[in-house]
C-alpha positions as CSV (number, residue, x, y, z in Angstrom):
1,M,14.6,-82.5,3.7
2,I,17.3,-80.0,4.2
3,M,19.6,-79.8,7.3
4,R,20.3,-76.2,8.3
5,P,23.5,-75.1,10.0
6,D,21.6,-74.3,13.2
7,G,20.5,-78.0,13.5
8,N,17.0,-77.4,12.4
9,T,15.5,-79.0,9.3
10,E,13.4,-77.7,6.3
11,E,11.0,-79.7,4.2
12,R,9.3,-78.3,1.2
13,H,6.5,-79.8,-0.9
14,Y,5.5,-78.2,-4.3
15,R,2.3,-78.4,-6.2
16,W,1.5,-76.7,-9.5
17,V,-1.1,-76.4,-12.2
18,T,-0.1,-75.2,-15.7
19,G,-2.1,-73.8,-18.6
20,M,-5.0,-72.2,-16.7
21,D,-7.1,-69.8,-18.8
22,Y,-7.8,-66.4,-17.2
23,H,-9.6,-64.0,-19.5
24,G,-7.6,-65.3,-22.5
25,Y,-4.3,-65.4,-20.6
26,R,-2.5,-68.7,-20.0
27,L,-1.3,-68.7,-16.4
28,N,0.4,-71.2,-14.2
29,W,-0.1,-71.6,-10.4
30,L,2.3,-73.0,-7.9
31,E,2.3,-73.6,-4.2
32,C,5.2,-74.3,-1.8
33,Q,4.4,-75.7,1.6
34,E,7.4,-75.3,3.9
35,T,7.8,-76.9,7.3
36,I,10.7,-75.9,9.5
37,T,11.4,-78.3,12.4
38,K,13.2,-76.6,15.3
39,N,15.0,-78.9,17.7
40,K,14.7,-77.2,21.1
41,G,16.3,-79.8,23.3
42,S,16.8,-83.5,23.8
43,K,13.4,-84.6,22.5
44,E,11.5,-81.3,22.3
45,V,10.5,-80.3,18.7
46,E,8.6,-77.3,17.3
47,E,7.2,-77.1,13.8
48,A,6.4,-74.0,11.9
49,Q,4.5,-74.2,8.6
50,C,4.2,-71.6,5.9
51,T,2.5,-71.7,2.5
52,F,3.7,-69.6,-0.4
53,T,1.5,-69.3,-3.5
54,H,2.4,-67.8,-6.8
55,I,0.8,-67.1,-10.2
56,T,2.9,-66.6,-13.2
57,D,2.9,-66.7,-17.0
58,L,6.3,-68.2,-17.0
59,P,6.5,-71.9,-17.9
60,I,6.9,-74.1,-14.8
61,G,7.7,-77.8,-14.4
62,T,9.8,-80.2,-12.4
63,S,13.0,-78.6,-13.7
64,N,12.4,-75.1,-12.5
65,I,9.7,-75.2,-9.8
66,I,12.1,-74.7,-6.9
67,L,13.8,-71.7,-8.6
68,T,10.5,-70.2,-9.7
69,S,9.1,-70.4,-6.1
70,R,12.3,-68.9,-4.6
71,T,12.3,-66.1,-7.2
72,G,8.6,-65.3,-6.4
73,R,9.4,-65.2,-2.7
74,L,12.3,-62.8,-3.3
75,R,10.2,-60.5,-5.4
76,W,7.5,-60.5,-2.7
77,K,10.1,-59.5,-0.1
78,I,11.4,-56.7,-2.3
79,E,7.9,-55.3,-2.9
80,N,6.9,-55.7,0.7
81,E,10.0,-54.0,2.1
82,G,9.5,-51.2,-0.5
83,F,5.9,-50.6,0.4
84,N,6.7,-50.7,4.1
85,T,9.4,-48.0,3.6
86,L,7.0,-45.9,1.6
87,K,4.3,-46.2,4.3
88,N,6.4,-45.9,7.4
89,G,9.7,-44.3,6.3
90,G,8.7,-40.7,5.9
91,Y,7.1,-40.9,2.5
92,E,3.6,-40.9,4.0
93,M,2.1,-43.1,1.3
94,E,-1.0,-43.8,3.4
95,H,-2.5,-40.4,2.7
96,K,-4.9,-39.7,-0.1
97,Y,-3.5,-36.6,-1.9
98,S,-6.4,-36.2,-4.2
99,R,-9.9,-37.4,-3.3
100,V,-11.4,-36.3,-6.6
101,N,-8.8,-37.0,-9.3
102,Y,-7.4,-40.5,-9.8
103,Q,-4.8,-39.2,-12.2
104,A,-3.4,-36.8,-9.5
105,S,-3.1,-39.8,-7.1
106,K,-1.2,-41.8,-9.7
107,N,1.1,-38.9,-10.5
108,Y,1.9,-38.4,-6.8
109,Y,2.6,-42.1,-6.4
110,Q,4.9,-42.1,-9.3
111,L,6.8,-39.1,-8.0
112,M,7.0,-40.9,-4.6
113,Q,8.6,-43.9,-6.3
114,M,11.1,-41.7,-8.1
115,A,12.0,-40.0,-4.8
116,Y,12.5,-43.4,-3.2
117,L,14.7,-44.5,-6.0
118,I,16.9,-41.3,-5.7
119,N,17.1,-41.8,-2.0
120,Q,18.3,-45.4,-2.4
121,L,20.9,-44.4,-5.0
122,M,22.1,-41.6,-2.8
123,V,22.5,-43.8,0.2
124,I,24.6,-46.4,-1.6
125,S,26.8,-43.8,-3.4
126,I,30.5,-43.9,-2.3
127,H,30.6,-40.1,-1.7
128,F,27.6,-40.3,0.7
129,Q,29.1,-43.3,2.5
130,V,32.5,-41.7,2.9
131,D,31.6,-38.1,3.3
132,Y,28.5,-38.4,5.4
133,L,28.0,-41.7,7.2
134,K,31.7,-42.2,8.3
135,G,31.7,-39.0,10.4
136,K,30.8,-39.0,14.1
137,N,27.5,-37.6,15.2
138,H,26.0,-37.4,11.7
139,Q,22.3,-36.6,11.6
140,T,19.7,-39.3,10.7
141,L,18.6,-39.8,7.1
142,K,15.2,-38.5,8.1
143,S,16.5,-35.3,9.5
144,L,18.8,-34.9,6.5
145,W,15.8,-35.2,4.1
146,Q,13.8,-32.7,6.2
147,D,16.7,-30.2,5.9
148,L,16.9,-30.8,2.1
149,V,13.2,-30.2,1.7
150,A,13.4,-27.0,3.8
151,A,16.4,-25.8,1.6
152,M,14.4,-26.6,-1.6
153,K,11.4,-24.6,-0.3
154,W,13.4,-21.4,0.5
155,A,16.5,-21.4,-1.7
156,E,16.7,-19.3,-4.8
157,L,17.9,-21.0,-7.9
158,D,20.8,-19.6,-9.9
159,E,20.0,-20.5,-13.5
160,A,23.5,-19.7,-14.7
161,R,25.0,-22.1,-12.2
162,L,22.4,-24.8,-13.1
163,Q,23.3,-24.5,-16.7
164,R,27.0,-24.9,-15.9
165,M,26.3,-27.9,-13.7
166,K,24.2,-29.4,-16.6
167,T,27.3,-29.4,-18.9
168,E,29.7,-30.9,-16.3
169,K,30.5,-34.6,-16.7
170,I,30.2,-36.5,-13.5
171,Q,30.3,-40.2,-12.6
172,F,28.4,-42.0,-9.9
173,R,30.0,-44.9,-8.1
174,Y,28.1,-47.2,-5.8
175,V,29.0,-49.4,-2.8
176,T,28.3,-53.0,-3.7
């Protein structure tokens, strides 16, 4: 049992099975049952229970079961937040961009992932933080991206300028 700073308690129970065969692959299964007890008043108590289940090919046992479960939960959180952003953050992932060609759908999804990565790197860059976000009345990121897409649709490229930019050495610094 773990006492939390807010006065509530956490209790976790772990179960696991190792060496399961799945189509020739050796997999390990683990489950974490978590109970959070919230103290609401003098004698009033509320319990919330969650179950987290993971399958891995990493070796698991008593020495690393807690870390493996925590790592699995963090990975799920990263993936879930990423998919949520791609679905609801302007990337419109829910649309089928090709109903007849699976390869086209995969290509679109990979390009969407690259755009998302570029967006994340841009937002944490020091220049963006200082030059854009620190100013008053700056536009939202969504409207900024709409403006950039519009500019890319209508701007003419200067090949000589692009060649010069390609030879320039630049360095990216990120906020940590």
